[in-house]
C-alpha positions, -999 to 999 in steps of 0.1 A, spaced: -195 -377 -272 -180 -358 -242 -196 -328 -228 -179 -297 -211 -188 -314 -177 -167 -344 -185 -134 -323 -193 -106 -328 -168 -96 -296 -150 -60 -283 -151 -58 -258 -122 -79 -228 -117 -77 -190 -111 -99 -162 -98 -112 -134 -121 -135 -106 -114 -168 -103 -134 -180 -70 -148 -214 -53 -150 -237 -69 -175 -214 -99 -178 -228 -134 -188 -209 -166 -185 -205 -166 -222 -188 -132 -221 -166 -143 -192 -155 -175 -210 -147 -155 -243 -127 -129 -224 -107 -151 -200 -106 -184 -218 -108 -174 -254 -139 -196 -261 -175 -186 -251 -184 -223 -255 -164 -231 -224 -191 -213 -200 -204 -247 -187 -169 -253 -172 -174 -221 -151 -208 -234 -138 -191 -266 -126 -162 -249 -109 -183 -225 -90 -215 -247 -83 -237 -221 -101 -275 -222 -108 -295 -201 -132 -293 -172 -140 -256 -176 -128 -246 -140 -129 -268 -109 -120 -266 -72 -117 -295 -72 -92 -283 -77 -56 -319 -90 -46 -314 -120 -70 -282 -132 -54 -285 -165 -38 -265 -198 -35 -251 -205 -69 -260 -170 -83 -232 -144 -82 -234 -106 -82 -215 -90 -113 -183 -74 -98 -176 -105 -76 -148 -129 -81 -154 -163 -97 -133 -193 -104 -123 -203 -140 -99 -230 -155 -63 -218 -155 -51 -238 -184 -59 -262 -213 -47 -297 -218 -10 -298 -225 12 -319 -246 16 -346 -219 -17 -360 -231 -14 -390 -255 -48 -393 -270 -50 -371 -302 -88 -367 -297 -82 -353 -262 -55 -330 -273 -68 -318 -306 -106 -321 -298 -135 -331 -318 -161 -311 -339 -186 -316 -366 -171 -325 -399 -176 -297 -425 -172 -303 -461 -177 -271 -483 -192 -254 -452 -218 -280 -449 -220 -309 -423 -231 -344 -433 -255 -368 -414 -250 -405 -412 -276 -428 -396 -295 -398 -384 -266 -382 -366 -240 -355 -377 -205 -367 -387 -176 -359 -364 -139 -352 -369 -113 -357 -343 -76 -356 -336 -52 -339 -360 -79 -339 -388 -100 -317 -365 -71 -294 -359 -64 -290 -396 -101 -282 -401 -101 -258 -372 -71 -239 -385 -86 -237 -421 -118 -223 -405 -96 -198 -384 -81 -184 -417 -115 -182 -434 -129 -160 -405 -126 -123 -402 -114 -111 -368 -144 -97 -349 -169 -116 -370 -180 -139 -342 -199 -121 -313 -184 -141 -285 -150 -147 -300 -138 -112 -307 -100 -122 -311 -108 -152 -332 -99 -150 -370 -75 -128 -390 -72 -93 -403 -63 -105 -438 -95 -94 -454 -86 -58 -442 -61 -57 -471 -89 -60 -497 -88 -28 -517 -52 -20 -510 -25 -24 -537 -17 -61 -542 20 -66 -540 49 -76 -518 37 -55 -488 2 -69 -489 14 -105 -492 39 -101 -463 11 -86 -441 -13 -113 -451 13 -140 -441 20 -122 -409 -18 -121 -400 -22 -157 -406 10 -166 -386 -2 -146 -357 -37 -163 -357 -24 -198 -361 2 -193 -334 -25 -182 -310 -41 -217 -311 -31 -235 -279 -26 -266 -298 2 -252 -317 37 -250 -304 54 -233 -333 47 -217 -365 77 -229 -389 66 -208 -419 39 -184 -433 41 -175 -469 18 -151 -490 18 -151 -527 -1 -127 -550 -17 -133 -584 -37 -105 -600 -61 -94 -574 -58 -125 -551 -36 -135 -521 -29 -171 -513 -15 -179 -478 0 -211 -466 10 -216 -430 30 -247 -418 31 -253 -380 41 -278 -354 16 -291 -330 22 -295 -291 26 -332 -299 52 -326 -326 31 -333 -355 33 -311 -386 2 -294 -399 -7 -270 -428 -34 -244 -432 -41 -224 -464 -66 -200 -476 -72 -176 -506 -85 -142 -504 
């Protein structure tokens, strides 16, 4: 299994840290994924505690908050041919649980991982994850409102916006919401950066 330290770099840019920042906060704010904090360590040659608000703790590899650091500029693009490299790998979830085979967790990669990730995205409320404030959708904010054409259109638009924000998606071809009694079903069809079709759906 690859680690963040094995990822190829695709250019870099400089950003300024803020008071009380951690690398997880910086990665979440600028890269959209708090889990990419290890890449920032590699780019800057950092050592624990990495960032500090105390000038007396600043040393080689420890940066004072308010200073500039280097972060990756972009993610892998469509020119990559390996589906696992483009769409990533993650733990395989079945019904919200992960399985264990021969003492190790099962993994899913390639387009299957993207499909799982998009389904999880639609199942997550925006703001629910501490270090991923923009991740998820606003669809559940519609709960309690009158279920009808307006609610279904909004649900579809929220889902479309969330799916389109994934860097592995090049285009959302359709997003449809349908209502039945007090439930809303959403189906989103999209095209990946490699040209493959993918579908994500959720019920609320």
